[in-house]
KEZATI-908903 format. One record per residue: residue in one letter; x, y, z of N, C-alpha, C in turn. Coordinates in steps of 0.2 Angstrom, whole numbers, padded with zeros to 4 digits, always signed. Example, Ala and Ser with C-alpha at 12.3 -4.5 7.8 and 13.67 -1.06 7.14 Angstrom:
A+0066-0028+0039+0062-0022+0039+0066-0016+0039;S+0064-0011+0035+0068-0005+0036+0064+0000+0039;
This chain:
M+0004-0007-0001+0001-0001+0001+0005+0005+0001;A+0011+0005+0004+0016+0012+0002+0015+0014-0003;G+0016+0023-0004+0015+0026-0010+0007+0025-0016;R+0002+0020-0010-0004+0021-0015-0005+0027-0014;V-0012+0032-0019-0015+0037-0019-0020+0036-0016;A-0023+0040-0011-0030+0041-0010-0031+0048-0010;L-0039+0046-0012-0042+0053-0012-0048+0055-0008;V-0049+0059-0001-0056+0058+0004-0059+0066+0001;T-0067+0064+0001-0068+0070-0001-0071+0072+0004;G-0071+0080+0006-0073+0081+0015-0070+0080+0016;G-0063+0079+0018-0058+0078+0022-0053+0080+0025;T-0056+0087+0027-0051+0091+0030-0055+0093+0038;R-0064+0091+0038-0064+0091+0043-0068+0084+0047;G-0067+0085+0051-0073+0079+0057-0073+0074+0053;I-0075+0068+0052-0073+0062+0052-0070+0061+0046;G-0070+0065+0040-0063+0066+0034-0057+0066+0035;E-0053+0071+0040-0050+0074+0043-0048+0067+0049;A-0052+0063+0051-0048+0058+0054-0045+0054+0048;I-0048+0051+0043-0050+0046+0040-0043+0050+0036;S-0041+0055+0033-0035+0057+0029-0031+0056+0032;V-0030+0059+0040-0024+0059+0045-0020+0048+0044;A-0026+0045+0045-0024+0039+0047-0022+0035+0040;L-0026+0038+0035-0023+0035+0029-0016+0037+0027;K-0015+0043+0029-0007+0046+0026-0001+0040+0034;D-0004+0041+0039+0000+0037+0043+0001+0032+0043;A-0004+0029+0036-0002+0020+0035+0000+0022+0029;G+0004+0024+0026+0008+0026+0021+0005+0026+0014;Y-0001+0030+0014-0004+0034+0008-0001+0041+0007;K-0002+0042+0001-0002+0046-0001-0009+0050-0001;V-0011+0055+0002-0015+0057+0005-0018+0064+0001;A-0025+0065-0003-0028+0070-0006-0033+0073-0001;A-0033+0077+0001-0038+0080+0005-0042+0085+0000;N-0051+0084+0002-0054+0087-0005-0058+0093-0001;Y-0059+0097+0000-0065+0103+0004-0069+0106-0001;G-0075+0110+0002-0080+0111+0002-0079+0119-0001;G-0078+0124+0005-0079+0132+0006-0075+0135+0012;N-0074+0129+0017-0070+0133+0023-0062+0131+0020;D-0061+0138+0018-0053+0139+0015-0048+0141+0022;E-0053+0144+0028-0047+0142+0034-0046+0135+0036;K-0051+0132+0039-0050+0126+0040-0046+0124+0034;A-0047+0124+0032-0044+0118+0025-0034+0118+0027;N-0032+0127+0026-0028+0128+0026-0022+0127+0032;A-0027+0129+0039-0024+0126+0046-0025+0120+0042;F-0029+0113+0041-0029+0108+0041-0019+0105+0038;K-0020+0108+0032-0016+0104+0025-0005+0106+0030;D-0009+0113+0034-0001+0115+0037-0001+0112+0042;A-0008+0110+0046-0003+0105+0053-0002+0096+0050;T-0006+0094+0044-0005+0087+0042+0001+0088+0035;G+0002+0091+0034+0006+0092+0027+0002+0089+0024;I-0004+0086+0024-0007+0081+0017-0010+0091+0013;P-0008+0088+0004-0009+0094+0000-0022+0094+0001;V-0022+0100-0002-0029+0102+0000-0034+0102-0008;Y-0039+0103-0008-0041+0101-0018-0048+0106-0016;K-0048+0110-0015-0056+0115-0016-0061+0114-0024;F-0065+0109-0022-0070+0110-0026-0076+0106-0024;D-0084+0109-0030-0088+0106-0027-0089+0096-0029;V-0089+0094-0026-0092+0087-0026-0098+0087-0027;A-0103+0090-0030-0110+0090-0030-0111+0092-0037;D-0105+0096-0040-0104+0097-0050-0099+0092-0052;F-0104+0089-0057-0097+0082-0063-0092+0087-0065;A-0095+0093-0068-0088+0095-0072-0082+0097-0067;A-0085+0099-0061-0079+0100-0056-0075+0096-0052;S-0079+0092-0051-0076+0083-0047-0070+0082-0055;E-0072+0082-0059-0069+0078-0065-0061+0085-0067;A-0064+0090-0065-0056+0095-0067-0053+0092-0057;G-0055+0091-0052-0055+0091-0047-0048+0085-0048;V-0053+0081-0048-0048+0073-0049-0044+0072-0056;K-0043+0075-0059-0039+0078-0065-0030+0082-0061;Q-0032+0088-0058-0027+0089-0055-0022+0087-0050;V-0028+0080-0046-0027+0075-0038-0021+0072-0041;E-0023+0069-0051-0018+0062-0054-0014+0066-0056;A-0011+0072-0058-0007+0077-0060-0003+0076-0055;D-0006+0077-0049+0002+0081-0042+0003+0074-0040;L-0002+0070-0038+0001+0063-0035+0002+0056-0038;G-0003+0057-0044-0003+0048-0049-0010+0048-0045;P-0009+0042-0049-0016+0037-0050-0022+0037-0044;I-0027+0038-0043-0030+0036-0038-0032+0031-0039;D-0029+0024-0033-0030+0018-0029-0037+0019-0024;V-0038+0023-0021-0042+0025-0015-0046+0031-0015;L-0051+0027-0015-0058+0034-0017-0062+0033-0012;V-0062+0039-0006-0067+0039+0001-0073+0045-0001;N-0077+0044-0001-0086+0046-0004-0085+0048+0006;N-0084+0054+0007-0085+0054+0013-0091+0066+0013;A-0089+0068+0011-0091+0073+0009-0102+0072+0011;G-0101+0075+0016-0107+0076+0017-0111+0084+0020;I-0119+0083+0020-0119+0088+0023-0126+0089+0026;T-0128+0092+0029-0139+0090+0034-0142+0098+0032;R-0148+0097+0031-0153+0102+0028-0158+0100+0033;D-0159+0099+0040-0164+0093+0040-0169+0097+0043;A-0175+0097+0042-0184+0096+0043-0187+0092+0043;P-0192+0091+0047-0198+0087+0047-0200+0087+0039;F-0201+0081+0036-0204+0082+0030-0212+0089+0024;H-0215+0089+0031-0222+0092+0027-0217+0101+0029;R-0213+0103+0030-0209+0108+0029-0203+0108+0025;M-0200+0102+0023-0194+0100+0017-0197+0104+0015;T-0190+0110+0010-0192+0112+0004-0188+0110+0002;P-0186+0111-0008-0183+0108-0014-0177+0111-0014;E-0177+0115-0009-0169+0116-0009-0164+0111-0003;K-0168+0111+0003-0165+0104+0006-0164+0101+0005;W-0169+0099+0003-0170+0092-0001-0165+0088-0006;T-0164+0096-0012-0161+0094-0018-0150+0097-0017;A-0151+0100-0010-0145+0100-0007-0141+0096-0006;V-0145+0090+0000-0142+0085+0004-0141+0078-0003;I-0147+0078-0006-0147+0073-0013-0141+0075-0018;N-0136+0080-0018-0132+0081-0020-0128+0081-0018;T-0126+0085-0015-0120+0081-0010-0117+0074-0007;N-0125+0070-0005-0122+0067-0004-0123+0060-0007;L-0128+0060-0011-0128+0057-0018-0123+0056-0023;N-0127+0060-0025-0124+0062-0035-0117+0063-0034;S-0115+0064-0026-0108+0066-0028-0103+0058-0027;L-0107+0052-0027-0104+0047-0027-0104+0045-0033;F-0109+0047-0040-0107+0045-0047-0103+0053-0048;N-0103+0057-0044-0096+0063-0049-0091+0059-0046;L-0087+0059-0039-0081+0055-0041-0079+0049-0043;T-0084+0046-0041-0081+0037-0043-0081+0037-0050;R-0085+0039-0055-0086+0038-0063-0079+0042-0065;Q-0076+0048-0062-0069+0051-0064-0063+0046-0063;V-0063+0039-0057-0058+0033-0055-0061+0029-0061;I-0064+0026-0061-0067+0017-0063-0063+0017-0067;D-0063+0022-0074-0060+0017-0079-0051+0016-0079;G-0050+0021-0073-0041+0018-0072-0040+0014-0066;M-0044+0011-0062-0047+0007-0058-0045-0001-0060;R-0051+0000-0067-0051-0004-0072-0046-0006-0075;E-0044-0001-0080-0035-0004-0081-0032-0007-0078;R-0031-0003-0071-0026-0006-0066-0029-0015-0063;S-0033-0015-0061-0035-0020-0060-0034-0020-0054;F-0034-0013-0049-0035-0012-0041-0040-0006-0040;G-0042-0006-0035-0046-0001-0033-0051-0003-0028;R-0052+0002-0024-0054+0002-0016-0060+0009-0016;V-0064+0008-0017-0069+0013-0014-0071+0009-0010;I-0070+0018-0004-0075+0018+0000-0081+0022+0002;N-0088+0022+0002-0095+0026+0007-0096+0026+0012;I-0095+0032+0014-0097+0031+0023-0105+0033+0022;S-0108+0031+0024-0115+0032+0023-0116+0031+0031;S-0121+0030+0035-0125+0033+0041-0127+0026+0045;V-0129+0028+0052-0137+0022+0054-0143+0028+0053;N-0141+0032+0051-0148+0035+0049-0151+0033+0043;G-0148+0030+0038-0148+0029+0032-0149+0021+0033;Q-0149+0016+0039-0153+0010+0038-0158+0011+0044;K-0159+0015+0049-0163+0015+0053-0168+0020+0051;G-0168+0025+0047-0171+0033+0046-0170+0036+0055;Q-0172+0044+0053-0171+0048+0059-0176+0054+0058;F-0181+0056+0060-0182+0061+0062-0179+0066+0059;G-0185+0071+0054-0181+0077+0052-0176+0073+0047;Q-0174+0070+0044-0168+0068+0039-0172+0063+0034;T-0176+0065+0032-0178+0061+0026-0175+0061+0020;N-0170+0067+0017-0165+0071+0015-0161+0064+0015;Y-0159+0066+0022-0152+0063+0024-0150+0056+0023;S-0155+0053+0028-0157+0046+0025-0160+0043+0021;A-0161+0046+0014-0164+0042+0008-0157+0040+0006;A-0153+0048+0006-0146+0048+0004-0143+0045+0005;K-0142+0044+0012-0138+0037+0014-0140+0030+0015;A-0145+0029+0016-0148+0025+0012-0147+0022+0005;A-0146+0025+0001-0145+0023-0007-0136+0024-0007;A-0133+0024-0005-0126+0025-0004-0126+0019-0004;I-0130+0014+0001-0127+0006+0002-0129+0003-0002;G-0134+0004-0005-0137+0003-0014-0132+0002-0017;F-0132+0008-0019-0122+0010-0027-0121+0007-0021;T-0117+0007-0016-0112+0001-0015-0112-0006-0015;R-0118-0008-0016-0119-0018-0015-0117-0018-0024;A-0121-0013-0029-0123-0015-0035-0117-0013-0041;L-0111-0007-0036-0102-0007-0040-0099-0010-0041;A-0098-0016-0031-0096-0020-0030-0097-0026-0033;A-0105-0027-0035-0105-0032-0039-0099-0032-0047;E-0101-0028-0050-0100-0025-0056-0091-0025-0056;G-0087-0021-0050-0080-0022-0049-0076-0025-0048;A-0080-0031-0045-0077-0038-0043-0070-0042-0045;A-0073-0043-0051-0068-0044-0058-0063-0041-0059;K-0063-0036-0058-0058-0031-0061-0054-0030-0052;G-0053-0032-0050-0048-0028-0042-0053-0026-0038;I-0058-0023-0043-0059-0018-0037-0065-0018-0032;T-0065-0017-0026-0069-0019-0020-0072-0012-0018;V-0077-0012-0018-0083-0005-0017-0086-0007-0009;N-0085-0005-0003-0087-0007+0003-0091+0003+0007;A-0095+0000+0011-0097+0005+0013-0095+0005+0022;V-0095+0012+0026-0095+0012+0033-0102+0015+0036;A-0105+0015+0039-0110+0017+0042-0109+0018+0051;P-0105+0025+0049-0106+0029+0058-0111+0030+0064;G-0113+0027+0068-0117+0029+0072-0116+0038+0075;Y-0117+0038+0083-0118+0046+0082-0108+0047+0084;I-0105+0051+0082-0097+0054+0081-0098+0060+0085;A-0090+0058+0088-0090+0067+0092-0088+0070+0089;T-0091+0073+0081-0088+0077+0079-0093+0084+0079;E-0090+0089+0077-0090+0098+0079-0096+0098+0077;M-0102+0094+0073-0107+0095+0075-0114+0089+0076;V-0111+0087+0080-0113+0083+0085-0113+0084+0090;M-0108+0087+0093-0106+0091+0101-0111+0096+0102;A-0112+0098+0094-0115+0105+0095-0124+0103+0098;V-0125+0098+0100-0131+0096+0098-0132+0099+0108;P-0136+0100+0109-0136+0103+0117-0136+0096+0123;Q-0134+0101+0128-0133+0095+0132-0137+0090+0135;D-0142+0093+0137-0148+0090+0142-0151+0084+0136;V-0151+0085+0129-0150+0083+0122-0149+0076+0122;M-0140+0077+0123-0140+0071+0124-0138+0068+0127;E-0139+0070+0133-0139+0064+0140-0144+0061+0139;K-0151+0065+0140-0158+0062+0142-0159+0057+0135;V-0156+0061+0128-0160+0056+0121-0155+0051+0119;I-0151+0056+0117-0144+0053+0114-0140+0046+0116;L-0137+0048+0122-0135+0044+0126-0138+0035+0127;P-0142+0037+0131-0149+0032+0133-0150+0029+0126;Q-0150+0030+0119-0150+0024+0115-0147+0019+0112;I-0137+0022+0115-0133+0017+0114-0130+0013+0119;P-0131+0005+0115-0131+0003+0122-0123+0003+0126;V-0119+0004+0121-0111+0007+0126-0107+0012+0128;G-0115+0016+0127-0115+0021+0133-0110+0028+0129;R-0107+0028+0126-0104+0034+0123-0102+0036+0115;L-0102+0041+0114-0100+0043+0105-0095+0040+0103;G-0095+0038+0099-0087+0035+0095-0086+0041+0094;Q-0080+0040+0092-0073+0044+0091-0071+0044+0083;A-0070+0049+0079-0068+0048+0073-0065+0044+0070;E-0058+0044+0075-0054+0038+0074-0055+0030+0073;E-0061+0031+0075-0063+0023+0075-0066+0022+0068;I-0069+0029+0066-0072+0026+0057-0067+0026+0054;A-0060+0028+0055-0056+0030+0053-0051+0023+0050;R-0050+0022+0056-0049+0013+0057-0053+0010+0052;C-0059+0009+0051-0061+0004+0048-0062+0006+0041;V-0057+0012+0038-0057+0015+0031-0051+0011+0030;V-0045+0013+0034-0041+0011+0033-0039+0003+0030;F-0043-0002+0035-0044-0010+0034-0045-0012+0028;L-0053-0004+0027-0058-0008+0019-0050-0007+0016;A-0046+0001+0015-0041+0003+0007-0038-0003+0008;S-0036-0008+0013-0029-0012+0015-0031-0017+0010;D-0023-0022+0008-0025-0028+0005-0027-0031+0008;D-0029-0031+0015-0027-0038+0020-0038-0037+0020;A-0041-0032+0018-0047-0032+0016-0052-0033+0007;G-0049-0039+0005-0046-0037-0001-0053-0043-0002;Y-0058-0050+0000-0059-0052+0002-0067-0048+0005;F-0066-0042+0006-0072-0039+0007-0077-0035+0002;T-0080-0036-0001-0082-0030-0005-0091-0033-0004;G-0095-0025-0006-0102-0026-0007-0104-0025+0004;A-0100-0024+0008-0102-0023+0014-0102-0018+0015;T-0105-0018+0023-0107-0012+0028-0103-0013+0033;L-0098-0011+0037-0095-0010+0043-0100-0007+0045;N-0101-0005+0051-0107-0003+0055-0104+0000+0064;P-0101+0004+0062-0097+0005+0069-0103+0012+0073;N-0105+0010+0079-0112+0010+0078-0113+0013+0085;G-0109+0007+0091-0111+0009+0098-0115+0003+0098;G-0117-0001+0094-0123-0007+0095-0132-0002+0095;L-0130+0004+0092-0139+0010+0094-0141+0004+0088;Y-0138+0002+0082-0144+0001+0075-0139-0007+0075;F-0143-0014+0074-0139-0018+0072-0142-0022+0064;G-0138-0018+0060-0140-0017+0053-0140-0025+0051;
């Protein structure tokens, strides 16, 4: 795996940041994509030495240009981690077309936009790892998240179908469906909601750590995971047995 190139979308913050760092520590040449926060991305680059690439994963042409730049700088992409995601929560009867479309474009259409750029090269080289970050809420559903849950459930279907297509060409396609992870977004939940509503649902009694998700990704990217494809790993503390 030494020297293999990995691209992590949404790779400068939260779970994506942990994935980028863990892959670098495992010997990969990592490129971290980001969408908008230049200050955070530059701080991440300075702290880790991982190059960052700003492009909109919801846009096919932007994704094409971004992947071409990564490959020009680092070489052909061997590992793609589709991690970028957003939330635009609202009960369905208050959901706007804008909230629905924004989440579907970023959380689901990005899987096509990015994977389509790298799949031909992976087929030619007879090796590839595509790892899609889904969510426990794509498995069990979540109030106020019909858009997010739909996109994350679809990511699992995408994973299984592409796994069937890629297997004969040495390409594995797997998903990771995290539960509640102690990221900036989750930690913004009011403390009383966290203690009275969220934590009691989790049998292990705590939030997960981003590094725990990153270790799943490093395994799935490795040669050791060559017999895993179409699988979904469920690091959720027992919240849901999918």
